[in-house]
C-alpha positions in Angstrom: -27.0 -20.2 31.0 -24.0 -18.4 32.6 -22.6 -18.4 29.4 -25.1 -16.4 27.8 -24.8 -13.7 30.6 -21.4 -13.8 30.1 -21.7 -12.9 26.6 -24.1 -10.1 27.7 -21.9 -8.7 29.7 -18.8 -8.4 27.6 -21.0 -6.6 24.8 -22.2 -4.1 27.6 -18.3 -3.1 28.6 -16.7 -3.1 25.1 -15.0 -0.3 24.4 -17.1 1.7 21.8 -18.0 5.0 21.9 -21.0 6.9 23.3 -23.6 8.4 20.9 -22.6 11.9 22.1 -18.8 10.5 21.5 -20.0 9.8 18.0 -21.5 13.1 17.7 -18.8 15.1 18.9 -16.4 13.0 16.4 -18.8 13.8 13.8 -18.6 17.5 14.4 -14.7 17.2 14.8 -14.5 15.7 11.4 -16.8 18.1 9.6 -14.4 21.1 11.4 -11.1 19.5 10.5 -12.5 19.0 6.3 -13.9 22.4 6.6 -10.5 23.9 7.7 -8.9 22.0 5.5 -10.9 23.1 2.5 -11.1 26.6 3.2 -7.2 26.4 4.0 -7.3 25.1 0.7 -9.0 28.1 -0.9 -7.2 30.3 1.1 -4.1 28.8 0.1 -4.6 29.2 -3.7 -6.0 33.4 -3.4 -2.6 33.7 -1.5 -0.1 32.1 -4.1 -2.0 33.3 -6.8 -2.0 36.9 -5.5 1.7 36.2 -5.0 2.2 35.4 -8.4 0.1 38.5 -9.8 0.4 41.1 -7.5 3.8 40.8 -5.6 7.8 41.1 -5.7 7.5 37.1 -7.2 5.5 38.6 -10.4 8.8 38.9 -12.5 9.8 35.3 -11.2 6.6 33.5 -12.6 5.7 33.1 -16.0 2.2 33.4 -17.6 2.1 29.5 -18.4 3.2 28.8 -14.8 0.2 30.9 -12.6 -1.5 27.2 -12.0 1.6 26.0 -10.7 1.5 28.5 -7.8 -2.4 27.7 -7.4 -1.6 23.9 -7.0 1.0 24.8 -4.4 -1.5 27.1 -2.7 -3.9 24.0 -2.4 -1.0 22.2 -1.1 0.0 24.8 1.6 -3.2 25.9 2.6 -4.8 22.4 3.1 -2.1 20.4 5.0 -2.4 24.1 7.5 -6.1 23.4 7.8 -5.8 19.5 8.5 -2.8 19.9 10.7 -3.0 22.6 12.6 -6.7 22.0 14.2 -5.2 18.4 14.9 -2.3 19.7 16.8 -4.6 22.2 18.9 -6.5 19.1 19.5 -3.5 17.3 20.7 -2.6 20.1 22.7 -5.4 20.1 24.8 -7.2 16.2 25.0 -4.9 13.1 25.7 -5.9 9.9 26.3 -3.4 7.3 28.5 -1.7 5.5 25.4 -1.2 9.4 23.9 -1.1 12.0 26.7 -1.5 15.4 25.1 1.3 17.5 23.7 3.1 20.3 26.2 2.7 23.8 25.0 6.3 23.6 24.0 6.1 20.8 21.7 2.8 22.0 20.2 4.5 25.2 19.4 7.7 23.1 17.8 5.5 21.0 16.0 3.2 24.2 14.7 6.3 25.6 13.6 7.4 22.7 11.7 4.2 22.4 9.9 4.1 26.0 9.0 7.9 25.6 7.7 7.0 22.7 5.7 3.9 24.6 4.0 6.4 27.4 3.5 9.0 24.6 1.2 5.6 23.5 -0.7 5.2 26.9 -2.1 9.0 27.1 -2.8 8.7 23.7 -4.3 5.8 25.3 -6.4 7.9 28.5 -7.4 10.1 25.9 -9.2 8.1 23.8 -10.7 5.9 27.3 -12.4 9.5 27.5 -14.0 8.5 25.4 -16.4 6.1 27.7 -17.6 9.2 29.5 -19.4 9.1 26.3 -22.0 6.0 24.6 -21.4 2.5 25.6 -22.4 -0.3 26.0 -19.1 -1.5 22.5 -19.4 1.8 20.4 -18.9 3.2 22.6 -16.3 0.0 22.2 -14.5 0.2 18.8 -14.3 3.7 18.4 -13.8 3.3 20.9 -10.7 0.8 18.7 -9.7 3.3 15.6 -9.2 5.8 18.0 -8.0 4.4 19.3 -5.0 2.5 16.1 -4.5 5.6 14.3 -4.1 7.4 17.2 -2.8 7.6 15.3 0.7 9.4 12.6 -0.4 13.1 13.8 0.5 11.8 15.4 3.9 10.6 12.0 4.9 14.3 10.6 4.8 15.4 12.9 7.8 15.5 11.6 10.9 13.4 14.0 12.6 13.4 12.5 15.8 16.6 13.6 16.2 15.1 17.3 16.4 12.7 16.6 18.5 9.9 16.4 15.7 9.3 12.7 15.4 5.6 11.7 15.6 4.0 14.9 13.6 2.3 12.2 11.9 1.2 10.5 14.9 -1.6 13.4 15.6 -3.5 11.0 13.2 -5.0 8.1 15.6 -3.2 5.0 14.2 -5.6 1.9 14.1 -4.7 -1.7 15.4 -2.6 -0.6 18.4 0.3 0.3 16.0 0.9 3.7 16.9 4.5 4.3 16.1 5.5 0.7 16.9 5.7 1.2 20.3 2.3 -0.7 21.1 3.1 -4.0 19.4 6.6 -3.9 20.3 5.0 -3.8 24.0 2.5 -6.6 23.4 5.2 -8.7 21.4 7.3 -8.5 24.7 4.3 -9.4 27.0 3.5 -12.4 25.0 7.3 -14.0 25.4 7.4 -16.8 28.6 9.4 -15.0 31.2 
């Protein structure tokens, strides 16, 4: 009889979300998806506008115009995804992940904006293929170039610049946030 009551107690004390928490999580997820989508549309409008009616117009061939749009999708989608998450991390924290200070949030926000500008520059370079390739192959190549443009930046030791954990804004599963939780858990399991 005590076994049954113990099992019922453990179920009642499980660290799950309440109904209000689930609603708040769903609303936050919809908000982030909406800002990411709207950011992508705004990014395309901005980069196509740069390609058509700005000082960059002579540098972008007609067959490279779509490559600029691909860069706009990357730039706007990234800003629309990361800036709300950064704002959330600045106003809300937990015991495991304390909220970001104002200086750290601004620094990470500037890093995200700088990376978005980098994506636009990469798309401008990919657009130069439009001088020698037709529109279709130029667009296809630009998707891969812009999509993998983060790889060289992944090799930079960002922790030395105080930017470690920009990707840590997303919740980690299974207690693997940055490897610190597992390391602490491994140390506590060792016999002393």
